[in-house]
Backbone bond lengths (Angstrom), bond angles and torsions (degrees), N, CA, C in turn:
res aa  C-N    CA-C-N  psi(-1)  N-CA   C-N-CA  omega(-1)  CA-C   N-CA-C  phi
1 M - - - 1.459 - - 1.527 109.13 -
2 D 1.320 116.69 127.02 1.452 121.18 178.55 1.518 110.50 -90.64
3 V 1.326 115.59 130.23 1.462 123.43 179.70 1.516 107.06 -134.27
4 Y 1.335 116.65 150.56 1.455 120.50 -178.88 1.527 110.01 -118.24
5 L 1.337 115.26 131.21 1.457 123.01 175.31 1.517 107.97 -123.02
6 S 1.332 116.35 120.91 1.468 121.64 -176.24 1.526 111.16 52.58
7 G 1.325 116.18 36.96 1.453 121.31 176.89 1.511 115.13 82.37
8 K 1.335 117.78 -4.37 1.458 121.12 179.98 1.531 110.58 -103.20
9 R 1.313 115.82 135.34 1.458 120.43 -177.09 1.524 111.00 -76.39
10 V 1.316 115.46 134.06 1.465 122.19 171.97 1.525 106.94 -126.18
11 K 1.302 115.87 159.96 1.464 119.45 -176.81 1.515 109.66 -130.79
12 V 1.344 116.01 133.30 1.463 121.85 173.75 1.516 108.39 -127.67
13 S 1.322 115.16 154.84 1.467 120.72 -179.83 1.520 109.71 -138.01
14 A 1.313 115.98 179.35 1.465 121.43 -178.29 1.526 111.93 -58.73
15 T 1.319 117.79 -28.27 1.466 120.34 -179.57 1.525 111.88 -71.49
16 D 1.328 116.88 -17.04 1.467 121.15 179.23 1.523 112.59 -92.46
17 L 1.324 117.32 -3.35 1.463 121.26 -173.67 1.527 111.06 -66.50
18 L 1.343 115.96 125.68 1.465 122.02 177.10 1.518 111.70 -96.08
19 G 1.313 116.75 -31.56 1.454 120.24 -178.90 1.515 110.63 -179.74
20 E 1.331 114.66 164.71 1.460 120.14 -178.86 1.520 109.43 -142.12
21 G 1.334 116.12 136.87 1.453 121.85 177.50 1.510 110.92 -126.56
22 G 1.318 115.71 -168.00 1.448 119.91 -176.52 1.507 114.16 -68.33
23 E 1.352 117.06 -24.54 1.461 118.85 -175.88 1.520 114.38 -112.17
24 A 1.337 117.63 -13.98 1.463 117.50 -173.12 1.525 111.89 -163.21
25 R 1.332 114.34 166.85 1.457 122.82 168.16 1.519 107.93 -112.79
26 V 1.334 116.01 146.31 1.465 120.91 178.69 1.528 108.50 -118.86
27 Y 1.327 115.48 127.87 1.455 122.18 -177.75 1.526 110.46 -117.07
28 R 1.320 115.54 151.94 1.465 121.06 169.92 1.524 108.08 -81.15
29 L 1.323 115.86 132.39 1.454 120.88 177.41 1.520 107.41 -135.06
30 G 1.327 115.77 91.00 1.459 120.22 -174.56 1.513 109.56 63.34
31 G 1.330 117.03 -126.08 1.458 120.62 178.55 1.508 113.25 -93.05
32 A 1.332 117.31 15.26 1.461 121.74 -178.84 1.523 110.19 -124.98
33 A 1.326 114.92 176.80 1.463 121.34 175.61 1.520 108.17 -119.68
34 L 1.308 115.79 146.11 1.457 122.38 -179.16 1.523 108.66 -122.43
35 K 1.333 116.50 116.94 1.464 121.76 -179.95 1.516 108.67 -102.34
36 L 1.339 116.66 119.74 1.454 122.33 -178.75 1.524 109.52 -117.28
37 F 1.322 116.48 122.85 1.454 121.88 -176.24 1.526 111.27 -74.95
38 H 1.342 115.51 144.80 1.456 120.30 173.29 1.526 109.45 -67.36
39 P 1.324 118.77 142.42 1.467 120.01 175.56 1.532 109.81 -62.32
40 P 1.341 118.66 140.15 1.465 120.49 -179.63 1.523 111.34 -67.17
41 T 1.322 115.14 146.98 1.471 120.04 -179.08 1.520 112.92 -110.04
42 D 1.336 117.55 -7.39 1.463 120.26 178.70 1.527 109.12 -151.81
43 A 1.321 116.43 -179.46 1.463 121.16 -176.14 1.521 111.98 -64.34
44 L 1.351 116.15 -39.99 1.464 119.37 179.07 1.522 110.55 -63.99
45 G 1.318 115.79 -44.00 1.461 119.65 178.70 1.514 112.07 -61.06
46 K 1.322 117.03 -38.34 1.465 120.53 177.98 1.527 110.85 -66.60
47 R 1.349 116.30 -40.22 1.464 119.55 179.34 1.524 110.60 -63.48
48 L 1.333 116.90 -43.58 1.456 120.43 -179.05 1.528 111.42 -66.55
49 L 1.336 116.37 -38.51 1.461 119.16 179.18 1.527 110.60 -68.00
50 D 1.333 117.32 -42.65 1.468 120.16 177.40 1.533 110.37 -59.46
51 Q 1.339 115.44 -40.68 1.465 120.99 178.55 1.530 110.26 -63.15
52 K 1.334 115.38 -42.03 1.465 120.59 179.68 1.532 111.26 -62.66
53 L 1.321 116.21 -44.19 1.459 119.99 -177.61 1.527 111.44 -66.43
54 L 1.329 116.46 -35.27 1.459 120.14 176.71 1.531 110.50 -66.31
55 K 1.335 116.55 -39.33 1.465 120.85 176.56 1.527 110.76 -61.08
56 L 1.333 116.00 -44.64 1.460 119.87 -178.09 1.521 111.16 -60.74
57 A 1.329 115.69 -38.73 1.462 119.60 -179.14 1.527 111.77 -67.70
58 N 1.332 117.30 -21.18 1.471 121.40 -177.62 1.524 111.88 -118.96
59 F 1.333 116.89 24.93 1.458 120.53 -176.07 1.530 109.99 -63.34
60 P 1.337 117.46 136.28 1.470 119.80 -176.13 1.522 112.89 -63.79
61 K 1.328 114.60 145.01 1.459 121.01 178.76 1.535 109.41 -95.75
62 G 1.319 115.13 161.77 1.461 120.74 172.71 1.511 115.63 75.66
63 L 1.338 118.43 20.02 1.465 120.00 176.27 1.532 109.12 -73.95
64 P 1.344 117.56 160.97 1.474 119.76 179.48 1.525 111.75 -54.08
65 A 1.329 115.63 148.28 1.466 121.09 -178.61 1.524 111.86 -62.60
66 S 1.337 117.54 -20.89 1.467 121.00 179.40 1.517 112.37 -73.78
67 V 1.330 117.89 -10.28 1.464 121.86 174.84 1.527 107.75 -91.21
68 M 1.324 116.27 119.85 1.457 120.09 -177.95 1.529 109.48 -79.16
69 S 1.327 114.65 74.61 1.458 121.92 -176.23 1.529 110.99 -72.69
70 P 1.333 117.33 155.38 1.469 119.97 174.55 1.525 111.30 -59.25
71 T 1.329 116.40 134.43 1.465 120.79 178.76 1.519 112.11 -107.68
72 D 1.341 117.81 -20.08 1.458 121.27 179.26 1.523 108.48 -161.53
73 L 1.322 117.01 143.63 1.459 120.94 176.76 1.518 109.81 -84.69
74 A 1.318 116.03 139.47 1.460 121.78 178.50 1.530 108.63 -100.54
75 T 1.319 116.07 137.06 1.461 120.98 -179.69 1.520 110.20 -127.22
76 D 1.339 114.57 165.15 1.459 119.04 170.74 1.530 108.72 -91.14
77 K 1.310 116.72 -173.12 1.465 121.06 -174.94 1.522 111.94 -61.60
78 S 1.337 116.56 -30.86 1.465 120.57 -178.00 1.526 113.11 -81.87
79 G 1.348 116.84 -6.73 1.455 120.62 -179.06 1.506 114.16 95.63
80 R 1.337 117.38 2.95 1.466 121.26 178.77 1.521 109.52 -76.02
81 V 1.343 117.10 131.61 1.464 121.03 179.97 1.527 109.74 -69.49
82 I 1.327 116.12 128.67 1.465 120.78 -178.06 1.532 112.15 -125.83
83 G 1.322 117.29 0.24 1.457 119.43 -179.44 1.512 110.80 168.85
84 Y 1.317 115.37 -158.22 1.468 118.97 -179.68 1.522 111.02 -158.00
85 Q 1.332 114.10 161.38 1.463 122.17 176.24 1.523 108.81 -100.37
86 M 1.321 115.97 144.50 1.461 120.82 178.20 1.523 108.48 -145.04
87 P 1.339 118.07 161.86 1.468 119.80 177.71 1.531 111.01 -62.54
88 L 1.307 115.45 150.42 1.462 122.47 175.43 1.520 108.36 -102.01
89 V 1.331 116.79 139.19 1.462 121.04 -179.50 1.528 108.45 -105.29
90 P 1.331 118.76 98.18 1.468 120.42 -177.61 1.529 111.82 -74.77
91 G 1.320 116.31 142.26 1.461 121.63 173.50 1.511 115.65 74.26
92 A 1.333 118.09 8.61 1.465 120.32 -178.50 1.529 110.45 -93.84
93 E 1.315 115.12 156.66 1.462 122.91 177.34 1.529 108.64 -115.68
94 D 1.336 116.39 150.98 1.462 117.36 175.99 1.528 109.94 -83.16
95 F 1.321 115.91 160.36 1.460 121.30 -174.60 1.529 112.83 -65.06
96 G 1.318 117.46 -16.35 1.464 119.60 175.59 1.519 111.91 -58.52
97 R 1.335 116.28 -28.99 1.461 120.98 178.10 1.533 112.03 -62.04
98 L 1.324 116.19 -34.45 1.463 120.11 -175.20 1.528 112.28 -65.09
99 A 1.326 116.71 -25.45 1.460 120.26 179.95 1.524 112.24 -85.46
100 Q 1.333 117.06 -4.79 1.464 121.55 179.47 1.525 108.69 -91.22
101 R 1.312 115.57 101.99 1.471 121.34 -171.56 1.523 112.05 -57.79
102 K 1.326 117.78 -43.23 1.456 120.91 -178.22 1.525 111.02 -65.60
103 W 1.341 117.11 -37.17 1.460 119.81 -179.94 1.523 110.85 -69.28
104 R 1.323 117.06 -41.73 1.464 119.93 -173.31 1.528 112.36 -72.19
105 L 1.335 118.02 -27.80 1.459 120.46 179.49 1.526 110.35 -60.61
106 G 1.319 116.84 123.45 1.452 121.30 179.79 1.513 114.16 82.86
107 V 1.337 117.89 -7.92 1.465 121.43 179.66 1.519 110.68 -106.07
108 L 1.334 116.48 -45.37 1.455 120.48 -176.14 1.524 109.14 -144.05
109 S 1.314 116.57 117.31 1.461 121.79 179.65 1.527 110.06 -75.91
110 N 1.331 116.24 172.66 1.465 119.47 174.76 1.523 111.05 -62.63
111 A 1.345 116.74 -33.84 1.465 120.13 176.72 1.531 110.53 -65.25
112 G 1.330 116.13 -41.69 1.458 120.26 176.51 1.511 111.82 -65.52
113 L 1.328 115.45 -38.05 1.460 120.19 177.28 1.525 110.85 -62.43
114 A 1.330 116.13 -39.26 1.468 120.16 178.23 1.528 110.42 -61.39
115 L 1.342 117.45 -39.29 1.461 120.63 177.67 1.520 111.45 -64.06
116 V 1.331 116.10 -40.30 1.467 120.74 178.25 1.525 109.90 -58.40
117 F 1.329 116.25 -47.90 1.459 119.57 -176.33 1.532 112.48 -74.94
118 Q 1.321 117.52 -26.22 1.467 118.88 172.13 1.526 110.28 -63.96
119 E 1.332 116.41 -42.80 1.457 120.34 178.20 1.528 110.58 -64.03
120 L 1.333 116.46 -44.17 1.462 119.94 -179.41 1.526 110.61 -64.38
121 H 1.326 116.42 -40.66 1.471 120.86 179.29 1.532 110.28 -58.27
122 G 1.331 116.16 -46.26 1.451 120.06 179.66 1.520 112.34 -63.87
123 L 1.330 116.60 -37.17 1.461 120.73 179.85 1.528 110.84 -66.88
124 V 1.324 116.42 -42.65 1.475 120.15 178.62 1.528 110.03 -62.61
125 E 1.331 116.73 -42.68 1.467 120.03 178.37 1.528 111.17 -60.10
126 Q 1.337 117.00 -42.10 1.466 120.05 179.42 1.524 111.36 -61.76
127 L 1.323 116.32 -42.00 1.465 119.78 179.51 1.523 110.74 -63.82
128 H 1.323 116.87 -43.36 1.459 119.76 -179.86 1.525 111.37 -63.53
129 L 1.321 117.21 -36.35 1.461 120.02 176.30 1.525 111.27 -64.87
130 S 1.341 116.10 -26.51 1.465 121.34 177.46 1.525 111.73 -89.19
131 K 1.335 116.98 8.18 1.470 123.19 179.80 1.531 111.90 63.94
132 V 1.323 115.09 34.94 1.464 121.56 176.18 1.524 108.17 -116.99
133 V 1.331 116.23 131.96 1.465 122.18 177.05 1.526 107.70 -112.90
134 I 1.317 116.92 134.83 1.466 120.20 -177.62 1.527 110.52 -65.61
135 G 1.334 116.83 -46.03 1.464 120.10 177.81 1.516 112.18 78.20
136 D 1.319 116.76 -88.11 1.466 120.93 179.54 1.524 108.31 -81.27
137 F 1.309 115.05 74.74 1.465 124.78 -172.32 1.527 106.87 -99.94
138 N 1.322 118.20 103.00 1.463 120.75 -175.79 1.520 110.60 -143.43
139 D 1.334 115.93 174.70 1.466 120.11 -172.99 1.520 114.00 -77.16
140 G 1.327 117.29 2.06 1.454 120.13 175.33 1.510 113.79 -100.13
141 N 1.343 116.92 -19.43 1.469 117.61 -178.97 1.527 113.23 -110.87
142 V 1.339 116.13 14.58 1.464 121.57 170.34 1.527 107.07 -118.48
143 L 1.319 116.60 127.19 1.463 121.78 -179.28 1.519 109.86 -116.08
144 F 1.334 116.05 157.98 1.456 120.97 175.94 1.515 109.39 -142.29
145 S 1.323 114.88 155.65 1.458 121.42 177.01 1.524 107.94 -94.08
146 P 1.339 119.22 116.94 1.470 120.82 -176.21 1.529 114.11 -57.93
147 S 1.331 117.62 -30.70 1.468 120.39 -178.40 1.519 110.20 -100.57
148 P 1.336 117.35 126.39 1.464 119.27 177.95 1.518 111.12 -64.67
149 R 1.337 115.53 148.61 1.459 120.72 178.72 1.522 109.56 -117.55
150 P 1.351 117.17 149.39 1.469 119.51 -179.75 1.519 111.35 -58.72
151 S 1.311 115.81 142.83 1.456 121.38 179.05 1.528 108.79 -119.57
152 P 1.339 117.52 100.68 1.470 119.43 -178.90 1.521 109.93 -66.67
153 P 1.351 118.91 155.43 1.479 124.76 4.98 1.518 113.23 -91.04
154 R 1.336 118.69 -6.26 1.457 119.76 -173.83 1.528 112.99 -81.38
155 G 1.336 116.69 -17.27 1.450 119.48 178.17 1.520 114.26 76.76
156 R 1.323 116.76 8.70 1.463 119.31 179.93 1.522 109.62 -78.14
157 G 1.325 116.03 149.23 1.452 119.92 -179.53 1.518 112.08 -68.89
158 R 1.316 115.63 145.69 1.453 120.41 174.29 1.524 108.12 -139.62
159 Q 1.301 115.71 149.17 1.460 120.82 177.35 1.519 108.44 -94.78
160 E 1.313 116.38 131.47 1.458 120.38 179.69 1.528 110.05 -90.88
161 V 1.316 116.25 138.48 1.460 121.54 174.78 1.527 108.48 -126.08
162 F 1.334 115.42 154.00 1.456 121.50 -176.81 1.523 109.13 -140.86
163 L 1.310 115.96 148.16 1.459 122.13 174.63 1.520 108.75 -112.91
164 I 1.331 116.18 128.08 1.462 121.32 177.60 1.529 108.56 -113.85
165 D 1.331 116.48 179.55 1.472 122.18 -177.15 1.533 110.82 54.00
166 A 1.323 115.24 42.86 1.461 120.29 -176.44 1.524 112.55 -65.52
167 D 1.332 118.29 -17.17 1.465 120.60 -178.40 1.524 112.82 -63.33
168 S 1.332 117.35 -18.73 1.470 119.41 179.36 1.523 112.59 -86.17
169 M 1.332 118.69 -8.91 1.462 120.87 -175.98 1.528 111.65 -61.64
170 Q 1.321 115.73 154.35 1.465 122.32 -179.17 1.527 109.78 -100.32
171 F 1.315 116.19 129.22 1.474 120.83 176.90 1.525 107.79 -155.36
172 G 1.334 115.92 154.43 1.453 119.73 -178.89 1.524 109.90 54.15
173 G 1.300 117.13 -132.32 1.462 121.00 176.77 1.505 112.96 -97.54
174 Y 1.341 116.74 9.85 1.466 120.31 -177.42 1.526 110.41 -90.42
175 P 1.325 118.06 119.79 1.463 119.57 -177.62 1.523 112.70 -78.40
176 C 1.313 115.16 162.36 1.461 121.96 165.25 1.528 104.69 -93.22
177 P 1.335 118.89 111.80 1.470 120.57 -170.44 1.519 115.47 -83.57
178 V 1.338 117.55 -2.45 1.463 120.03 -175.29 1.529 110.06 -134.51
179 G 1.323 115.55 158.11 1.458 120.95 176.51 1.514 110.12 -158.42
180 H 1.328 116.56 129.60 1.466 121.01 178.86 1.524 108.52 -72.62
181 E 1.333 116.71 124.49 1.466 119.60 -170.77 1.528 113.73 -61.27
182 R 1.322 118.28 -27.46 1.463 119.49 179.76 1.532 112.37 -69.75
183 F 1.331 116.49 -20.64 1.463 120.73 -176.94 1.528 112.14 -118.59
184 L 1.314 116.38 6.59 1.454 122.00 -177.56 1.523 110.29 -86.60
185 D 1.331 116.24 128.02 1.461 120.67 175.96 1.524 109.07 -56.25
186 P 1.344 118.14 128.96 1.466 120.23 -178.17 1.522 114.63 -54.68
187 K 1.329 118.06 -21.95 1.467 118.88 178.49 1.529 111.74 -66.52
188 L 1.349 116.59 -14.28 1.460 120.67 179.75 1.528 112.42 -102.54
189 Y 1.332 118.10 3.85 1.461 120.05 177.19 1.530 108.88 -61.02
190 G 1.321 116.07 131.54 1.463 121.06 176.88 1.514 114.63 78.13
191 V 1.330 118.21 2.50 1.468 122.11 -178.34 1.530 109.29 -89.35
192 D 1.335 116.96 139.60 1.456 121.71 174.78 1.525 108.12 -74.57
193 L 1.310 116.53 101.95 1.462 121.23 -174.66 1.521 113.02 -73.83
194 S 1.325 116.85 -19.59 1.462 119.93 -175.31 1.524 113.43 -87.96
195 S 1.330 117.85 -12.09 1.465 120.55 -172.76 1.531 113.10 -79.13
196 A 1.326 117.09 -25.59 1.467 122.17 -178.06 1.518 108.14 -168.76
197 P 1.347 118.79 164.05 1.469 119.84 176.24 1.535 110.61 -61.63
198 R 1.315 116.88 118.78 1.466 121.87 -176.25 1.525 113.28 -113.48
199 F 1.337 116.76 -21.67 1.452 120.79 -177.55 1.529 109.95 -84.58
200 D 1.330 115.99 161.85 1.459 120.98 175.59 1.524 108.88 -149.63
201 D 1.316 117.20 -178.02 1.464 119.98 -179.17 1.525 110.80 -56.54
202 G 1.332 116.54 -39.53 1.463 120.55 -177.81 1.514 113.22 -63.95
203 T 1.327 117.91 -36.51 1.467 119.28 179.32 1.531 110.43 -68.78
204 D 1.351 116.77 -32.41 1.469 119.10 174.57 1.532 110.48 -65.36
205 W 1.346 116.98 -42.17 1.465 118.97 -179.01 1.521 111.51 -69.98
206 Y 1.332 117.27 -28.08 1.471 119.66 172.99 1.535 108.96 -61.64
207 A 1.335 116.38 -49.91 1.464 120.17 -179.75 1.524 110.92 -62.57
208 F 1.327 117.33 -40.42 1.464 121.43 177.30 1.532 109.83 -57.48
209 S 1.329 117.02 -45.03 1.465 121.37 -178.36 1.521 111.52 -64.69
210 V 1.343 116.22 -38.86 1.468 119.60 176.83 1.526 110.02 -63.17
211 L 1.328 116.68 -43.67 1.466 120.77 178.43 1.519 111.04 -59.69
212 L 1.334 117.27 -44.65 1.458 121.20 -178.62 1.529 110.96 -65.48
213 F 1.324 116.54 -45.76 1.464 121.02 -178.60 1.534 110.73 -59.70
214 Q 1.346 116.51 -50.32 1.462 118.57 -175.62 1.533 111.59 -71.10
215 S 1.334 117.03 -25.27 1.462 119.08 177.13 1.521 111.46 -73.11
216 L 1.317 117.42 -33.97 1.469 121.62 178.15 1.519 112.53 -76.37
217 L 1.344 117.11 -40.21 1.468 120.65 -170.70 1.519 114.36 -111.99
218 S 1.332 117.40 -1.74 1.471 121.92 -179.89 1.524 112.31 59.56
219 V 1.317 116.33 33.15 1.465 121.44 176.55 1.528 107.53 -158.50
220 H 1.315 116.13 145.55 1.466 121.93 177.69 1.533 109.44 -65.80
221 P 1.336 119.07 145.93 1.470 119.94 -179.29 1.530 113.86 -59.77
222 F 1.328 117.62 -22.24 1.458 120.35 175.24 1.523 110.70 -112.26
223 G 1.346 114.91 26.94 1.456 120.85 176.77 1.522 111.29 -81.29
224 G 1.335 115.43 -161.37 1.456 119.71 -177.16 1.519 110.98 79.59
225 T 1.320 115.38 -164.93 1.471 120.38 179.89 1.525 110.16 -132.99
226 H 1.345 114.35 149.62 1.464 121.37 179.96 1.524 107.63 -144.81
227 P 1.338 118.90 137.07 1.469 120.81 -174.58 1.527 114.48 -65.34
228 K 1.327 118.31 -29.66 1.467 120.01 -175.15 1.529 113.37 -107.54
229 L 1.317 116.34 -13.38 1.468 121.28 177.82 1.523 106.34 -122.71
230 P 1.331 117.57 86.43 1.461 121.36 -165.73 1.531 116.53 -73.08
231 T 1.327 118.64 -18.93 1.460 119.14 -176.53 1.525 111.52 -122.42
232 L 1.318 114.72 159.33 1.456 121.00 177.84 1.529 110.56 -58.07
233 L 1.325 117.19 -41.67 1.461 120.48 -177.57 1.528 111.55 -65.61
234 R 1.320 117.07 -39.45 1.466 119.23 179.28 1.534 110.56 -67.34
235 R 1.338 116.81 -36.46 1.467 119.37 178.79 1.533 110.46 -69.91
236 A 1.354 116.30 -35.58 1.467 119.61 177.50 1.529 110.39 -65.61
237 E 1.319 116.82 -42.33 1.465 120.50 178.29 1.524 111.42 -60.09
238 A 1.348 115.22 -38.68 1.461 120.69 -178.02 1.527 112.49 -85.33
239 R 1.345 117.36 0.12 1.471 122.39 -175.87 1.536 110.88 54.80
240 H 1.330 115.61 37.74 1.461 121.32 -177.42 1.528 107.54 -105.21
241 S 1.327 116.10 89.87 1.460 121.01 -169.63 1.520 112.85 -86.59
242 L 1.314 113.55 176.37 1.457 122.29 178.25 1.528 111.71 -61.52
243 M 1.315 117.05 -19.69 1.459 120.76 -178.19 1.527 112.70 -76.24
244 K 1.327 117.41 -11.32 1.462 120.76 177.21 1.531 109.78 -72.91
245 S 1.311 115.66 143.04 1.468 120.00 -173.65 1.522 113.25 -68.68
246 D 1.344 118.17 -20.61 1.465 119.67 -177.67 1.528 112.87 -93.69
247 V 1.341 117.55 7.67 1.465 121.44 175.23 1.520 108.58 -98.16
248 V 1.325 116.59 128.53 1.467 121.46 -179.65 1.529 108.88 -84.48
249 V 1.330 115.45 122.32 1.469 121.97 -178.41 1.531 109.10 -80.68
250 P 1.348 118.60 133.72 1.463 120.58 177.47 1.525 111.89 -56.93
251 R 1.308 116.02 146.92 1.468 121.36 -176.16 1.520 112.75 -61.81
252 L 1.331 117.72 -34.46 1.458 121.17 -176.45 1.539 113.15 -83.47
253 A 1.310 117.14 -6.12 1.466 120.15 179.67 1.517 111.15 -80.06
254 V 1.324 115.27 159.87 1.462 120.36 172.67 1.523 107.80 -78.31
255 P 1.342 118.83 124.95 1.486 120.12 179.58 1.525 110.77 -57.40
256 P 1.328 118.81 129.21 1.464 120.89 -177.41 1.532 113.93 -54.37
257 K 1.325 118.97 -32.79 1.466 120.54 179.44 1.512 112.31 -62.70
């Protein structure tokens, strides 16, 4: 596939594919990543893609280096924008790993986990001060470095965290049009996220809390089973969490007590 960055042709193929989602494919391109959007198949898809491309053209500058912001727009031969280039984070794991109890044992202690979330907390605060809301804040678009790195001048270890898929973030009048239901504040259930900015600082902290809870206990805060509230979403709507005595905790989870 031929793609142009700053007017220069680059080529990616299936062997360079890092991952694929509902809206795009991501390829390795040297030391960077290249996100290419799927062509729209209907009017709604075209509207969302046009909205996305307008956001990319006005993406805020000066965000923390831990945010994998777009560094260059990718075009096709005709000059039409079809995606963007962003930094690649080598050796990092996504936050979904933290909820896997067997994986985390021997890799990251609770003390190490606390460092990870301290770093993430600070990063979220910085974004909010810049009037940027993450919006689609989930365990697939937050990465961390399993090994702590020295933090000068004190030389103490720190865990690095990174945010990817920054093109979905909400800023100015540009909405975040998507939200992973497991991390979406129930107040936004059934809301058209693409019609206007719907997320706020509080919805980011809701997602942060879900990430922290499931990383500590290896289960979603509204996970488990309940006889009258059969799904996670129904329990979230009812604010009926795993901490309630009538919710059965999964066997592989860490008991909340």
